[in-house]
Backbone as CSV, one residue per row, in Angstrom:
resi,resn,N_x,N_y,N_z,CA_x,CA_y,CA_z,C_x,C_y,C_z
1,MET,0.799,-1.197,0.019,0.074,-0.083,0.025,0.974,1.333,-0.057
2,ASN,0.718,2.133,-0.885,1.447,3.337,-1.154,0.566,4.513,-0.940
3,LYS,0.259,4.816,0.406,-0.715,5.862,0.572,0.057,7.283,0.455
4,LYS,-0.722,8.147,-0.158,-0.263,9.550,-0.290,-0.335,10.183,1.110
5,LEU,0.936,10.569,1.670,0.880,11.251,2.906,0.626,12.755,2.747
6,LYS,0.051,13.306,3.790,-0.321,14.730,3.916,0.950,15.450,4.371
7,GLU,1.120,16.742,3.943,2.160,17.501,4.539,1.707,18.102,5.750
8,ILE,2.685,17.976,6.775,2.465,18.475,8.110,2.632,20.046,7.926
9,PRO,1.638,20.776,8.640,1.533,22.204,8.686,2.656,22.700,9.471
10,LYS,2.998,24.027,9.289,3.926,24.783,10.123,3.084,25.241,11.291
11,PHE,3.741,25.094,12.593,2.999,25.481,13.770,3.624,26.728,14.322
12,ALA,2.926,27.532,14.829,3.427,28.777,15.455,3.985,28.538,16.892
13,ASN,3.509,27.587,17.550,4.025,27.155,18.875,3.750,25.747,19.345
14,GLU,4.071,25.227,20.330,3.737,23.990,20.832,2.231,23.630,20.986
15,ASP,1.734,24.672,21.618,0.274,24.603,21.917,-0.500,24.371,20.608
16,GLU,-0.156,25.080,19.675,-0.891,25.031,18.308,-0.626,23.618,17.805
17,GLU,0.562,22.962,17.779,0.932,21.667,17.407,0.217,20.720,18.184
18,ARG,0.077,20.759,19.557,-0.596,19.869,20.453,-2.095,19.886,20.025
19,GLU,-2.697,20.952,19.851,-4.088,20.989,19.438,-4.269,20.267,18.124
20,PHE,-3.411,20.449,17.096,-3.469,19.884,15.806,-3.396,18.243,15.980
21,TRP,-2.543,17.817,16.672,-2.426,16.275,16.820,-3.537,15.681,17.675
22,LEU,-4.207,16.503,18.486,-5.331,15.908,19.217,-6.468,15.526,18.392
23,ILE,-6.563,16.252,17.028,-7.787,15.955,16.336,-7.290,15.317,15.016
24,HIS,-6.020,15.125,14.696,-5.499,14.590,13.494,-4.908,13.150,13.606
25,ASP,-5.112,12.283,12.681,-4.545,10.914,12.816,-3.074,10.963,12.259
26,THR,-2.063,10.611,13.038,-0.601,10.597,12.482,-0.365,9.657,11.327
27,THR,-1.207,8.699,11.142,-1.022,7.833,9.965,-1.270,8.451,8.565
28,ASP,-1.917,9.675,8.694,-2.136,10.438,7.553,-0.946,11.244,7.111
29,TYR,-0.012,11.316,8.020,1.141,12.199,7.902,2.549,11.450,7.984
30,PHE,2.441,10.271,8.528,3.723,9.512,8.661,3.501,7.962,8.292
31,ASP,4.638,7.546,7.619,4.634,6.057,7.285,5.311,5.355,8.536
32,TRP,4.504,4.901,9.544,5.075,4.342,10.711,5.778,3.100,10.403
33,SER,5.586,2.398,9.280,6.342,1.188,8.954,7.813,1.425,8.773
34,LYS,8.143,2.677,8.546,9.591,3.262,8.237,10.190,3.911,9.379
35,ALA,9.381,3.718,10.549,9.940,4.492,11.912,11.110,3.625,12.329
36,LYS,12.113,4.168,12.963,13.135,3.584,13.594,13.346,3.880,15.060
37,ARG,13.655,2.939,15.876,13.824,3.096,17.301,15.070,4.071,17.597
38,VAL,14.828,5.003,18.474,16.007,5.995,18.798,16.166,5.881,20.264
39,THR,17.327,6.141,20.775,17.711,6.280,22.207,17.936,7.683,22.563
40,PHE,17.798,8.209,23.680,18.093,9.418,24.081,19.036,9.391,25.307
41,PRO,20.346,9.262,25.076,21.304,8.980,26.110,21.518,10.045,27.143
42,ASN,21.133,11.250,26.973,21.226,12.371,27.848,20.014,12.412,28.912
43,LEU,18.950,11.655,28.745,17.825,11.767,29.570,18.193,11.251,30.968
44,LYS,17.398,11.591,31.914,17.745,11.091,33.226,17.449,9.727,33.361
45,PRO,18.520,8.937,33.822,18.394,7.454,33.850,17.167,7.098,34.747
46,THR,16.653,5.894,34.180,15.400,5.343,34.866,16.035,4.740,36.179
47,THR,15.099,4.448,37.122,15.673,3.791,38.312,14.736,2.616,38.466
48,GLN,15.227,1.774,39.368,14.600,0.568,39.581,14.742,0.141,41.036
49,SER,13.554,-0.247,41.688,13.610,-0.588,43.131,14.081,-1.817,43.343
50,ILE,14.979,-1.954,44.523,15.428,-3.222,44.902,15.288,-3.481,46.262
51,SER,15.414,-4.666,46.742,15.363,-4.970,48.234,16.812,-5.162,48.639
52,LEU,17.133,-4.547,49.688,18.593,-4.737,50.287,18.248,-5.023,51.639
53,ARG,18.740,-6.087,52.127,18.702,-6.567,53.606,20.113,-6.024,54.191
54,LEU,19.758,-5.031,55.331,20.826,-4.520,56.020,20.704,-4.960,57.531
55,PRO,21.757,-5.036,58.350,21.540,-5.218,59.738,20.905,-3.951,60.260
56,LEU,20.114,-4.109,61.318,19.333,-2.970,61.909,20.319,-1.870,62.311
57,TRP,21.559,-2.265,62.902,22.265,-1.243,63.536,22.921,-0.493,62.357
58,MET,23.116,-0.921,61.149,23.621,-0.234,60.012,22.534,0.754,59.389
59,LEU,21.446,0.270,59.346,20.161,1.080,58.897,20.050,2.283,59.883
60,ASP,20.147,1.977,61.001,19.836,3.102,62.025,21.077,4.076,61.968
61,SER,22.220,3.633,61.719,23.284,4.517,61.654,23.254,5.405,60.350
62,ILE,22.885,4.809,59.285,22.574,5.473,58.052,21.623,6.531,58.173
63,LYS,20.350,6.190,58.796,19.384,7.083,59.019,19.896,8.304,59.775
64,THR,20.573,8.079,61.050,21.157,8.973,61.866,21.995,10.071,61.133
65,THR,22.885,9.438,60.328,23.722,10.346,59.397,22.925,11.092,58.617
66,ALA,21.898,10.555,57.849,21.133,11.268,56.943,20.404,12.308,57.517
67,ASN,19.865,12.035,58.731,19.196,13.198,59.571,20.013,14.361,59.927
68,ARG,21.196,13.996,60.303,22.256,15.073,60.653,22.490,15.930,59.393
69,GLN,22.503,15.271,58.165,22.936,15.979,56.943,21.717,16.514,56.319
70,ASP,20.482,16.267,56.854,19.194,16.797,56.308,18.868,16.374,55.007
71,VAL,19.109,15.114,54.803,18.814,14.532,53.447,18.106,13.077,53.593
72,PRO,17.311,12.675,52.828,16.673,11.352,52.869,17.695,10.248,52.922
73,TYR,17.507,9.268,53.855,18.543,8.277,54.084,18.830,7.354,52.598
74,GLN,17.722,7.256,51.835,17.906,6.542,50.624,18.808,7.321,49.635
75,SER,18.564,8.636,49.707,19.445,9.429,48.862,20.984,9.421,49.402
76,LEU,21.057,9.409,50.649,22.495,9.251,51.137,23.175,8.016,50.725
77,ILE,22.362,6.909,50.766,22.840,5.641,50.334,23.300,5.717,48.901
78,LYS,22.515,6.247,47.994,22.871,6.513,46.529,24.040,7.263,46.309
79,VAL,24.138,8.237,47.120,25.444,9.123,46.961,26.686,8.301,47.371
80,TRP,26.505,7.613,48.523,27.620,6.767,48.956,27.946,5.735,47.903
81,LEU,27.001,5.079,47.434,27.289,3.904,46.308,27.921,4.620,45.119
82,ASN,27.395,5.725,44.679,28.054,6.372,43.584,29.453,6.739,43.705
83,GLU,29.825,7.316,44.889,31.268,7.526,45.259,32.282,6.366,45.192
84,LYS,31.628,5.460,45.870,32.520,4.086,45.661,32.554,3.608,44.234
85,LEU,31.544,3.683,43.467,31.675,3.264,42.133,32.661,4.159,41.316
86,GLU,32.816,5.502,41.594,33.702,6.292,41.024,34.994,6.059,41.415
87,GLU,35.159,5.724,42.754,36.513,5.369,43.259,36.951,4.093,42.588
88,ALA,36.127,3.089,42.490,36.565,1.797,41.800,36.768,2.040,40.440
89,HIS,36.113,2.875,39.725,36.371,3.340,38.247,37.657,3.679,38.067
90,HIS,38.012,4.801,38.995,39.293,5.459,38.796,40.479,4.534,39.099
91,SER,40.357,3.625,40.115,41.416,2.796,40.474,41.678,1.757,39.596
92,ALA,40.656,1.412,38.653,40.722,0.420,37.643,41.541,0.901,36.403
93,LYS,41.757,2.185,36.340,42.389,2.659,35.171,43.911,2.346,35.208
């Protein structure tokens, strides 16, 4: 099937474009069979929840330290893990 595609109009701004696509079918303007997957490497990385069993004394100590620094304890754990990863990366060179 070789469907004649319509030309996409020029939009004055994003709001105008958003309104256009709310009421128009993209298949009239794009051949999605030729679409290619792309990656956006500079986007904020996705996160994944994990379970990590820690001794209670360690978790209490982490929470106390985080409280003194006025940061959430999970954020503090991520900062510390990242610091150790960077150290390991630099020492491996």
